[in-house]
BATOR-490435 format. One record per residue (C-alpha): residue number from 0; z negated, x, y; chain. Coordinates in nm, 2 decimals. Each point is the difference from the previous one (the first is absolute). Last residue first. Example, Ala and Ser with C-alpha at 12.3 -4.5 7.8 and 13.67 -1.06 7.14 Angstrom:
BEGIN
+-----+--------+--------+--------+-------+
:   n :      Z :      X :      Y : chain :
+-----+--------+--------+--------+-------+
:   1 :  -0.71 :   1.37 :  -0.11 :     A :
:   0 :  -0.07 :  -0.14 :  -0.34 :     A :
+-----+--------+--------+--------+-------+
END
This chain:
BEGIN
+-----+--------+--------+--------+-------+
:   n :      Z :      X :      Y : chain :
+-----+--------+--------+--------+-------+
: 392 :  -3.40 :  -3.28 :   1.87 :     A :
: 391 :  -0.02 :   0.14 :  -0.34 :     A :
: 390 :   0.30 :  -0.05 :  -0.21 :     A :
: 389 :   0.03 :  -0.34 :  -0.16 :     A :
: 388 :  -0.10 :  -0.08 :  -0.34 :     A :
: 387 :   0.17 :  -0.21 :  -0.28 :     A :
: 386 :  -0.08 :  -0.08 :  -0.34 :     A :
: 385 :  -0.13 :   0.19 :  -0.30 :     A :
: 384 :   0.32 :   0.04 :  -0.18 :     A :
: 383 :   0.15 :   0.16 :   0.29 :     A :
: 382 :   0.07 :  -0.07 :   0.37 :     A :
: 381 :  -0.06 :   0.21 :   0.33 :     A :
: 380 :   0.03 :  -0.16 :   0.33 :     A :
: 379 :   0.19 :   0.03 :   0.34 :     A :
: 378 :   0.21 :  -0.31 :  -0.12 :     A :
: 377 :  -0.12 :  -0.37 :   0.01 :     A :
: 376 :  -0.07 :  -0.07 :  -0.37 :     A :
: 375 :   0.37 :  -0.05 :  -0.07 :     A :
: 374 :   0.07 :   0.36 :   0.10 :     A :
: 373 :  -0.29 :   0.12 :  -0.22 :     A :
: 372 :   0.15 :  -0.20 :  -0.29 :     A :
: 371 :   0.34 :   0.17 :   0.07 :     A :
: 370 :  -0.19 :   0.34 :  -0.03 :     A :
: 369 :  -0.16 :  -0.13 :  -0.34 :     A :
: 368 :   0.35 :  -0.07 :  -0.13 :     A :
: 367 :   0.10 :   0.34 :   0.09 :     A :
: 366 :  -0.30 :   0.16 :  -0.19 :     A :
: 365 :   0.09 :  -0.21 :  -0.30 :     A :
: 364 :   0.37 :   0.11 :   0.04 :     A :
: 363 :  -0.14 :   0.36 :   0.00 :     A :
: 362 :  -0.20 :  -0.04 :  -0.31 :     A :
: 361 :   0.30 :  -0.16 :  -0.19 :     A :
: 360 :   0.22 :   0.28 :   0.10 :     A :
: 359 :  -0.25 :   0.25 :  -0.12 :     A :
: 358 :  -0.02 :  -0.15 :  -0.37 :     A :
: 357 :  -0.18 :  -0.23 :  -0.21 :     A :
: 356 :  -0.27 :  -0.10 :   0.27 :     A :
: 355 :  -0.33 :  -0.06 :  -0.17 :     A :
: 354 :  -0.22 :   0.21 :   0.22 :     A :
: 353 :   0.25 :   0.19 :   0.23 :     A :
: 352 :  -0.20 :  -0.11 :   0.31 :     A :
: 351 :   0.18 :  -0.21 :   0.31 :     A :
: 350 :  -0.03 :  -0.01 :   0.36 :     A :
: 349 :   0.18 :  -0.19 :   0.26 :     A :
: 348 :  -0.01 :   0.09 :   0.39 :     A :
: 347 :   0.13 :  -0.18 :   0.29 :     A :
: 346 :   0.05 :   0.20 :   0.30 :     A :
: 345 :  -0.07 :   0.00 :   0.38 :     A :
: 344 :   0.14 :   0.22 :   0.28 :     A :
: 343 :   0.00 :  -0.05 :   0.39 :     A :
: 342 :   0.25 :   0.24 :   0.16 :     A :
: 341 :  -0.15 :   0.13 :   0.33 :     A :
: 340 :   0.29 :   0.04 :   0.26 :     A :
: 339 :   0.06 :   0.33 :   0.18 :     A :
: 338 :   0.36 :   0.06 :  -0.15 :     A :
: 337 :  -0.18 :  -0.08 :  -0.34 :     A :
: 336 :  -0.37 :   0.06 :  -0.05 :     A :
: 335 :  -0.17 :  -0.04 :  -0.34 :     A :
: 334 :  -0.39 :   0.05 :   0.03 :     A :
: 333 :  -0.10 :  -0.12 :  -0.36 :     A :
: 332 :  -0.28 :  -0.23 :  -0.01 :     A :
: 331 :   0.18 :  -0.27 :  -0.23 :     A :
: 330 :   0.15 :   0.29 :  -0.22 :     A :
: 329 :  -0.35 :   0.15 :  -0.04 :     A :
: 328 :  -0.17 :  -0.32 :  -0.07 :     A :
: 327 :   0.28 :  -0.09 :  -0.28 :     A :
: 326 :  -0.03 :   0.36 :  -0.15 :     A :
: 325 :  -0.38 :  -0.04 :  -0.02 :     A :
: 324 :   0.02 :  -0.36 :  -0.15 :     A :
: 323 :   0.27 :   0.12 :  -0.26 :     A :
: 322 :  -0.22 :   0.29 :  -0.09 :     A :
: 321 :  -0.31 :  -0.23 :  -0.07 :     A :
: 320 :   0.25 :  -0.23 :  -0.21 :     A :
: 319 :   0.10 :   0.32 :  -0.20 :     A :
: 318 :  -0.36 :   0.08 :  -0.05 :     A :
: 317 :  -0.08 :  -0.34 :  -0.13 :     A :
: 316 :   0.31 :  -0.01 :  -0.22 :     A :
: 315 :  -0.07 :   0.32 :  -0.18 :     A :
: 314 :   0.15 :   0.35 :   0.11 :     A :
: 313 :   0.07 :   0.29 :  -0.22 :     A :
: 312 :   0.36 :   0.00 :   0.14 :     A :
: 311 :   0.08 :  -0.19 :   0.32 :     A :
: 310 :   0.36 :  -0.10 :   0.06 :     A :
: 309 :   0.09 :  -0.10 :   0.35 :     A :
: 308 :   0.29 :  -0.22 :   0.10 :     A :
: 307 :   0.15 :  -0.07 :   0.33 :     A :
: 306 :   0.20 :  -0.30 :   0.14 :     A :
: 305 :   0.16 :  -0.01 :   0.34 :     A :
: 304 :   0.36 :   0.03 :  -0.14 :     A :
: 303 :  -0.01 :   0.15 :  -0.35 :     A :
: 302 :  -0.28 :   0.14 :  -0.23 :     A :
: 301 :  -0.09 :   0.29 :   0.23 :     A :
: 300 :  -0.21 :   0.23 :  -0.22 :     A :
: 299 :  -0.33 :   0.12 :  -0.04 :     A :
: 298 :  -0.13 :   0.16 :  -0.31 :     A :
: 297 :  -0.38 :   0.07 :  -0.01 :     A :
: 296 :  -0.12 :   0.35 :  -0.13 :     A :
: 295 :  -0.05 :   0.14 :   0.34 :     A :
: 294 :  -0.22 :  -0.29 :   0.11 :     A :
: 293 :   0.12 :  -0.28 :   0.25 :     A :
: 292 :  -0.11 :  -0.07 :   0.35 :     A :
: 291 :   0.20 :   0.29 :   0.18 :     A :
: 290 :   0.30 :  -0.07 :  -0.20 :     A :
: 289 :   0.00 :  -0.37 :   0.05 :     A :
: 288 :  -0.06 :   0.01 :   0.37 :     A :
: 287 :   0.32 :   0.27 :   0.03 :     A :
: 286 :   0.19 :  -0.28 :  -0.18 :     A :
: 285 :  -0.11 :  -0.26 :   0.22 :     A :
: 284 :   0.06 :   0.21 :   0.31 :     A :
: 283 :   0.36 :   0.05 :  -0.14 :     A :
: 282 :   0.06 :  -0.37 :  -0.06 :     A :
: 281 :  -0.13 :  -0.09 :   0.35 :     A :
: 280 :   0.22 :   0.25 :   0.16 :     A :
: 279 :   0.30 :  -0.15 :  -0.19 :     A :
: 278 :  -0.08 :  -0.34 :   0.11 :     A :
: 277 :  -0.02 :   0.14 :   0.37 :     A :
: 276 :   0.35 :   0.14 :  -0.05 :     A :
: 275 :   0.11 :  -0.35 :  -0.13 :     A :
: 274 :  -0.10 :  -0.16 :   0.33 :     A :
: 273 :  -0.31 :  -0.11 :   0.16 :     A :
: 272 :  -0.01 :  -0.37 :  -0.03 :     A :
: 271 :   0.25 :  -0.06 :  -0.27 :     A :
: 270 :  -0.13 :   0.28 :  -0.21 :     A :
: 269 :  -0.36 :  -0.10 :   0.04 :     A :
: 268 :   0.11 :  -0.34 :  -0.10 :     A :
: 267 :   0.18 :   0.11 :  -0.30 :     A :
: 266 :  -0.32 :   0.20 :  -0.11 :     A :
: 265 :  -0.22 :  -0.30 :   0.03 :     A :
: 264 :  -0.24 :   0.16 :  -0.24 :     A :
: 263 :   0.04 :   0.34 :  -0.16 :     A :
: 262 :   0.01 :   0.00 :  -0.39 :     A :
: 261 :  -0.22 :   0.17 :  -0.22 :     A :
: 260 :   0.00 :   0.05 :  -0.38 :     A :
: 259 :  -0.30 :   0.16 :  -0.15 :     A :
: 258 :   0.00 :   0.10 :  -0.35 :     A :
: 257 :  -0.28 :   0.09 :  -0.25 :     A :
: 256 :  -0.06 :   0.23 :  -0.30 :     A :
: 255 :  -0.31 :   0.02 :  -0.22 :     A :
: 254 :  -0.03 :   0.27 :  -0.28 :     A :
: 253 :   0.08 :  -0.05 :  -0.36 :     A :
: 252 :   0.09 :   0.37 :  -0.03 :     A :
: 251 :   0.35 :  -0.06 :  -0.16 :     A :
: 250 :   0.06 :  -0.34 :   0.20 :     A :
: 249 :  -0.08 :   0.17 :   0.34 :     A :
: 248 :   0.20 :   0.30 :  -0.08 :     A :
: 247 :   0.31 :  -0.22 :  -0.07 :     A :
: 246 :  -0.05 :  -0.20 :   0.31 :     A :
: 245 :  -0.03 :   0.34 :   0.21 :     A :
: 244 :   0.32 :   0.11 :  -0.17 :     A :
: 243 :   0.17 :  -0.33 :   0.09 :     A :
: 242 :  -0.12 :   0.02 :   0.36 :     A :
: 241 :   0.16 :   0.33 :   0.05 :     A :
: 240 :   0.36 :  -0.13 :  -0.10 :     A :
: 239 :  -0.04 :  -0.35 :   0.15 :     A :
: 238 :  -0.13 :   0.17 :   0.32 :     A :
: 237 :   0.30 :   0.21 :   0.02 :     A :
: 236 :   0.23 :  -0.31 :  -0.02 :     A :
: 235 :  -0.19 :  -0.20 :   0.24 :     A :
: 234 :   0.01 :   0.26 :   0.26 :     A :
: 233 :  -0.27 :   0.24 :   0.06 :     A :
: 232 :  -0.12 :   0.02 :   0.35 :     A :
: 231 :   0.17 :   0.19 :   0.29 :     A :
: 230 :  -0.02 :  -0.32 :   0.21 :     A :
: 229 :   0.37 :  -0.04 :   0.11 :     A :
: 228 :   0.19 :   0.19 :  -0.26 :     A :
: 227 :  -0.19 :  -0.14 :  -0.31 :     A :
: 226 :  -0.01 :   0.31 :  -0.23 :     A :
: 225 :   0.10 :   0.04 :  -0.36 :     A :
: 224 :   0.37 :   0.07 :   0.06 :     A :
: 223 :  -0.06 :   0.20 :   0.30 :     A :
: 222 :  -0.26 :   0.21 :  -0.17 :     A :
: 221 :   0.24 :   0.06 :  -0.29 :     A :
: 220 :   0.29 :   0.09 :   0.24 :     A :
: 219 :  -0.25 :   0.23 :   0.16 :     A :
: 218 :  -0.10 :   0.17 :  -0.34 :     A :
: 217 :   0.36 :   0.05 :  -0.07 :     A :
: 216 :   0.10 :   0.15 :   0.33 :     A :
: 215 :  -0.32 :   0.24 :  -0.02 :     A :
: 214 :   0.11 :   0.08 :  -0.36 :     A :
: 213 :   0.37 :   0.07 :   0.11 :     A :
: 212 :  -0.12 :   0.19 :   0.28 :     A :
: 211 :  -0.24 :   0.24 :  -0.22 :     A :
: 210 :   0.27 :   0.03 :  -0.25 :     A :
: 209 :   0.26 :   0.11 :   0.25 :     A :
: 208 :  -0.26 :   0.26 :   0.15 :     A :
: 207 :  -0.06 :   0.13 :  -0.35 :     A :
: 206 :   0.37 :   0.02 :  -0.06 :     A :
: 205 :   0.07 :   0.17 :   0.32 :     A :
: 204 :  -0.26 :   0.27 :  -0.06 :     A :
: 203 :   0.16 :   0.07 :  -0.34 :     A :
: 202 :   0.33 :  -0.01 :   0.19 :     A :
: 201 :  -0.12 :   0.26 :   0.24 :     A :
: 200 :  -0.15 :   0.22 :  -0.28 :     A :
: 199 :   0.35 :  -0.03 :  -0.21 :     A :
: 198 :   0.20 :   0.09 :   0.30 :     A :
: 197 :  -0.20 :   0.30 :   0.07 :     A :
: 196 :   0.05 :   0.11 :  -0.37 :     A :
: 195 :   0.36 :  -0.11 :   0.01 :     A :
: 194 :   0.08 :   0.22 :   0.31 :     A :
: 193 :  -0.17 :   0.30 :  -0.14 :     A :
: 192 :   0.20 :  -0.04 :  -0.31 :     A :
: 191 :   0.33 :  -0.07 :   0.18 :     A :
: 190 :  -0.06 :   0.31 :   0.22 :     A :
: 189 :  -0.04 :   0.22 :  -0.30 :     A :
: 188 :   0.35 :   0.16 :  -0.01 :     A :
: 187 :   0.00 :   0.01 :   0.39 :     A :
: 186 :  -0.33 :   0.19 :  -0.02 :     A :
: 185 :   0.13 :   0.23 :  -0.26 :     A :
: 184 :   0.32 :   0.08 :   0.21 :     A :
: 183 :   0.36 :  -0.10 :  -0.04 :     A :
: 182 :   0.20 :  -0.02 :   0.32 :     A :
: 181 :   0.11 :  -0.37 :   0.08 :     A :
: 180 :   0.33 :  -0.19 :  -0.03 :     A :
: 179 :   0.05 :   0.00 :  -0.38 :     A :
: 178 :  -0.14 :  -0.11 :  -0.32 :     A :
: 177 :  -0.35 :   0.17 :  -0.04 :     A :
: 176 :  -0.08 :   0.03 :   0.36 :     A :
: 175 :   0.15 :  -0.35 :   0.07 :     A :
: 174 :  -0.20 :  -0.17 :  -0.25 :     A :
: 173 :  -0.32 :   0.19 :   0.09 :     A :
: 172 :   0.03 :  -0.08 :   0.36 :     A :
: 171 :   0.11 :  -0.36 :  -0.07 :     A :
: 170 :  -0.30 :  -0.07 :  -0.24 :     A :
: 169 :  -0.26 :   0.15 :   0.24 :     A :
: 168 :   0.14 :  -0.18 :   0.32 :     A :
: 167 :   0.04 :  -0.33 :  -0.21 :     A :
: 166 :  -0.34 :   0.02 :  -0.13 :     A :
: 165 :  -0.16 :   0.04 :   0.35 :     A :
: 164 :   0.22 :  -0.28 :   0.12 :     A :
: 163 :  -0.10 :  -0.22 :  -0.28 :     A :
: 162 :  -0.36 :   0.06 :   0.02 :     A :
: 161 :   0.01 :  -0.10 :   0.39 :     A :
: 160 :   0.22 :  -0.30 :  -0.07 :     A :
: 159 :  -0.25 :  -0.12 :  -0.28 :     A :
: 158 :  -0.30 :   0.03 :   0.21 :     A :
: 157 :   0.18 :  -0.18 :   0.29 :     A :
: 156 :   0.10 :  -0.28 :  -0.26 :     A :
: 155 :  -0.37 :  -0.06 :  -0.10 :     A :
: 154 :   0.05 :  -0.38 :   0.00 :     A :
: 153 :   0.34 :  -0.07 :   0.13 :     A :
: 152 :   0.05 :  -0.06 :   0.36 :     A :
: 151 :   0.39 :  -0.08 :  -0.01 :     A :
: 150 :   0.07 :   0.30 :   0.21 :     A :
: 149 :  -0.23 :   0.21 :  -0.21 :     A :
: 148 :   0.19 :  -0.12 :  -0.29 :     A :
: 147 :   0.34 :   0.10 :   0.14 :     A :
: 146 :  -0.13 :   0.35 :   0.09 :     A :
: 145 :  -0.14 :   0.05 :  -0.35 :     A :
: 144 :   0.32 :  -0.12 :  -0.17 :     A :
: 143 :   0.18 :   0.25 :   0.21 :     A :
: 142 :  -0.24 :   0.27 :  -0.09 :     A :
: 141 :   0.05 :  -0.08 :  -0.37 :     A :
: 140 :   0.38 :  -0.02 :   0.03 :     A :
: 139 :   0.01 :   0.35 :   0.16 :     A :
: 138 :  -0.18 :   0.14 :  -0.32 :     A :
: 137 :   0.24 :  -0.20 :  -0.20 :     A :
: 136 :   0.31 :   0.13 :   0.16 :     A :
: 135 :  -0.14 :   0.37 :  -0.06 :     A :
: 134 :  -0.08 :  -0.07 :  -0.36 :     A :
: 133 :   0.34 :  -0.18 :  -0.07 :     A :
: 132 :   0.19 :   0.28 :   0.13 :     A :
: 131 :  -0.19 :   0.26 :  -0.19 :     A :
: 130 :   0.01 :  -0.19 :  -0.33 :     A :
: 129 :   0.37 :  -0.13 :   0.05 :     A :
: 128 :   0.11 :   0.36 :   0.06 :     A :
: 127 :  -0.17 :   0.15 :  -0.30 :     A :
: 126 :   0.10 :  -0.28 :  -0.23 :     A :
: 125 :   0.36 :   0.05 :   0.12 :     A :
: 124 :  -0.01 :   0.37 :  -0.11 :     A :
: 123 :  -0.20 :  -0.10 :  -0.31 :     A :
: 122 :   0.27 :  -0.26 :  -0.12 :     A :
: 121 :  -0.14 :  -0.01 :  -0.37 :     A :
: 120 :   0.16 :  -0.34 :  -0.08 :     A :
: 119 :  -0.35 :  -0.15 :  -0.09 :     A :
: 118 :  -0.18 :   0.20 :   0.28 :     A :
: 117 :   0.26 :  -0.10 :   0.28 :     A :
: 116 :  -0.01 :  -0.36 :  -0.14 :     A :
: 115 :  -0.37 :  -0.01 :   0.03 :     A :
: 114 :   0.00 :   0.16 :   0.35 :     A :
: 113 :   0.23 :  -0.27 :   0.14 :     A :
: 112 :  -0.19 :  -0.27 :  -0.17 :     A :
: 111 :  -0.33 :   0.12 :   0.15 :     A :
: 110 :   0.14 :   0.01 :   0.35 :     A :
: 109 :   0.18 :  -0.33 :  -0.01 :     A :
: 108 :  -0.32 :  -0.18 :  -0.12 :     A :
: 107 :  -0.23 :   0.16 :   0.23 :     A :
: 106 :   0.24 :  -0.03 :   0.30 :     A :
: 105 :   0.06 :  -0.39 :  -0.10 :     A :
: 104 :  -0.37 :  -0.06 :  -0.02 :     A :
: 103 :  -0.06 :   0.14 :   0.33 :     A :
: 102 :   0.29 :  -0.19 :   0.16 :     A :
: 101 :  -0.14 :  -0.32 :  -0.14 :     A :
: 100 :  -0.34 :   0.08 :   0.14 :     A :
:  99 :   0.16 :   0.07 :   0.35 :     A :
:  98 :   0.16 :  -0.35 :  -0.01 :     A :
:  97 :  -0.32 :  -0.15 :  -0.13 :     A :
:  96 :  -0.22 :   0.13 :   0.29 :     A :
:  95 :  -0.32 :  -0.18 :  -0.01 :     A :
:  94 :  -0.02 :  -0.15 :  -0.35 :     A :
:  93 :   0.18 :   0.26 :  -0.22 :     A :
:  92 :  -0.10 :   0.28 :   0.25 :     A :
:  91 :  -0.37 :  -0.03 :  -0.05 :     A :
:  90 :  -0.07 :   0.34 :   0.15 :     A :
:  89 :  -0.18 :   0.14 :  -0.31 :     A :
:  88 :   0.23 :  -0.15 :  -0.23 :     A :
:  87 :   0.32 :   0.10 :   0.15 :     A :
:  86 :  -0.11 :   0.34 :   0.11 :     A :
:  85 :  -0.12 :   0.06 :  -0.36 :     A :
:  84 :   0.34 :  -0.06 :  -0.15 :     A :
:  83 :   0.17 :   0.19 :   0.25 :     A :
:  82 :  -0.21 :   0.30 :  -0.05 :     A :
:  81 :   0.04 :  -0.06 :  -0.39 :     A :
:  80 :   0.38 :   0.03 :   0.05 :     A :
:  79 :  -0.04 :   0.31 :   0.21 :     A :
:  78 :  -0.20 :   0.16 :  -0.28 :     A :
:  77 :   0.24 :  -0.12 :  -0.27 :     A :
:  76 :   0.28 :   0.15 :   0.20 :     A :
:  75 :  -0.16 :   0.35 :   0.01 :     A :
:  74 :  -0.12 :  -0.03 :  -0.36 :     A :
:  73 :   0.36 :  -0.03 :  -0.12 :     A :
:  72 :   0.10 :   0.32 :   0.20 :     A :
:  71 :  -0.30 :   0.19 :  -0.14 :     A :
:  70 :   0.05 :  -0.13 :  -0.36 :     A :
:  69 :   0.37 :   0.08 :  -0.01 :     A :
:  68 :   0.04 :   0.35 :  -0.12 :     A :
:  67 :  -0.36 :   0.03 :  -0.12 :     A :
:  66 :   0.08 :  -0.27 :  -0.26 :     A :
:  65 :   0.33 :   0.17 :  -0.10 :     A :
:  64 :  -0.19 :   0.35 :  -0.03 :     A :
:  63 :  -0.26 :  -0.14 :  -0.25 :     A :
:  62 :  -0.19 :   0.30 :  -0.12 :     A :
:  61 :  -0.33 :  -0.11 :   0.13 :     A :
:  60 :  -0.02 :  -0.36 :   0.12 :     A :
:  59 :  -0.35 :  -0.08 :   0.11 :     A :
:  58 :  -0.20 :   0.30 :   0.09 :     A :
:  57 :   0.22 :   0.30 :   0.06 :     A :
:  56 :   0.31 :  -0.21 :   0.10 :     A :
:  55 :  -0.23 :  -0.24 :   0.20 :     A :
:  54 :  -0.18 :   0.29 :   0.18 :     A :
:  53 :   0.34 :   0.13 :   0.15 :     A :
:  52 :  -0.09 :  -0.09 :   0.36 :     A :
:  51 :   0.29 :  -0.25 :   0.02 :     A :
:  50 :  -0.13 :  -0.21 :  -0.29 :     A :
:  49 :  -0.37 :   0.00 :   0.07 :     A :
:  48 :   0.07 :  -0.09 :   0.34 :     A :
:  47 :   0.23 :  -0.28 :  -0.11 :     A :
:  46 :  -0.26 :  -0.12 :  -0.24 :     A :
:  45 :  -0.25 :  -0.02 :   0.29 :     A :
:  44 :   0.24 :  -0.16 :   0.21 :     A :
:  43 :   0.04 :  -0.27 :  -0.25 :     A :
:  42 :  -0.37 :  -0.05 :  -0.03 :     A :
:  41 :  -0.06 :  -0.04 :   0.37 :     A :
:  40 :   0.26 :  -0.29 :  -0.02 :     A :
:  39 :  -0.12 :  -0.14 :  -0.30 :     A :
:  38 :  -0.37 :   0.00 :   0.11 :     A :
:  37 :   0.13 :  -0.15 :   0.34 :     A :
:  36 :   0.17 :  -0.29 :  -0.21 :     A :
:  35 :  -0.31 :  -0.07 :  -0.18 :     A :
:  34 :  -0.20 :  -0.02 :   0.32 :     A :
:  33 :   0.29 :  -0.21 :   0.15 :     A :
:  32 :  -0.05 :  -0.25 :  -0.29 :     A :
:  31 :  -0.37 :  -0.08 :   0.09 :     A :
:  30 :  -0.18 :  -0.08 :  -0.33 :     A :
:  29 :  -0.34 :   0.04 :   0.18 :     A :
:  28 :  -0.19 :   0.22 :  -0.27 :     A :
:  27 :   0.27 :   0.15 :  -0.19 :     A :
:  26 :   0.19 :   0.06 :   0.29 :     A :
:  25 :  -0.29 :   0.17 :   0.18 :     A :
:  24 :  -0.05 :   0.20 :  -0.31 :     A :
:  23 :   0.37 :   0.12 :   0.02 :     A :
:  22 :  -0.04 :   0.06 :   0.37 :     A :
:  21 :  -0.27 :   0.26 :  -0.07 :     A :
:  20 :   0.15 :   0.14 :  -0.32 :     A :
:  19 :   0.33 :   0.08 :   0.18 :     A :
:  18 :  -0.14 :   0.12 :   0.33 :     A :
:  17 :  -0.23 :   0.24 :  -0.21 :     A :
:  16 :   0.29 :   0.12 :  -0.22 :     A :
:  15 :   0.20 :   0.08 :   0.33 :     A :
:  14 :  -0.29 :   0.20 :   0.12 :     A :
:  13 :  -0.03 :   0.18 :  -0.34 :     A :
:  12 :   0.37 :   0.06 :   0.00 :     A :
:  11 :   0.03 :   0.14 :   0.34 :     A :
:  10 :  -0.32 :   0.25 :  -0.04 :     A :
:   9 :   0.12 :   0.11 :  -0.34 :     A :
:   8 :   0.36 :   0.06 :   0.16 :     A :
:   7 :  -0.16 :   0.21 :   0.29 :     A :
:   6 :  -0.23 :   0.19 :  -0.25 :     A :
:   5 :   0.31 :   0.10 :  -0.20 :     A :
:   4 :   0.18 :   0.12 :   0.29 :     A :
:   3 :  -0.30 :   0.19 :   0.14 :     A :
:   2 :  -0.04 :   0.17 :  -0.36 :     A :
:   1 :   0.38 :   0.10 :   0.01 :     A :
:   0 :  -0.06 :   0.16 :   0.34 :     A :
+-----+--------+--------+--------+-------+
END
């Protein structure tokens, strides 16, 4: 029987240690406060278990009866406070439910302060009542926080609620069995340990789910911040970041780099004649045409309005001009139909090569200047340092 008892605690401590190390490693890698609060929560329960199982008196504070007299009661309060701290950070109560957050902080401060006073003034009986009442109250509070968070659709709140209910059942069973209200039995004595072990597993899954959700939301926010909402191409800001890297690479390697600036012809007329929805359809069609006609290494962006820009790494002026002609021809021959009507498309294209340009902005300005030269030359053509050339008829 004693051996089974020792094996049981060995298994429990080993499992809690795995949870602690795993989440501590995640915290060190991700710096997510909720991971650290979870480590403190599980760690405080491990210390509580060591204290009331008697292992603490054997391993950590032998021959110190004063410590043993208060440590279990103090660790009960500490465990409850760490649970509230973890709930606050995991569910983001400070920003989503500030009233509940302030209540949780008040409970933590009040419980810790009251226990400290009991220890300082050696009020063991009062400390016992405080510890058991506080533990029961906090178990219910954790479940209530879970319910409120589910109602407010907080990330991973259902996981938290499930874990909180399991932990509440285990904690309440052990607390009432030791204190008063339930008959004593080995299962009742260890119900809190079982509940916290299961709760720890559920919360570890919840942390992983929360991390995936937050990462997905962050990636989506980054995508939206860098993408033109209509065409799905890079926006000007994203293009500037990626193009700066391509410019630096070209400078380092001494490789050619060219830019195409393309502007739709008579776009205002198209909008006035067919409506703005037709104009949007034309812009989307041009975006798809550019994606299909460019290489994977080329950077394509909507520069603004009906203007697009394409950066071509490892491409000289002659190749860039040929690419501009192909894109212009593809746009001119694109079958764009809106509400049963064919939308005629044409564009003016300017091309410039890195050559002697001092920076990327100067290169784009030069290509933009050649695009306006194409407008002046009659539209529907490509202009660069070598002159103007129309798309093939």
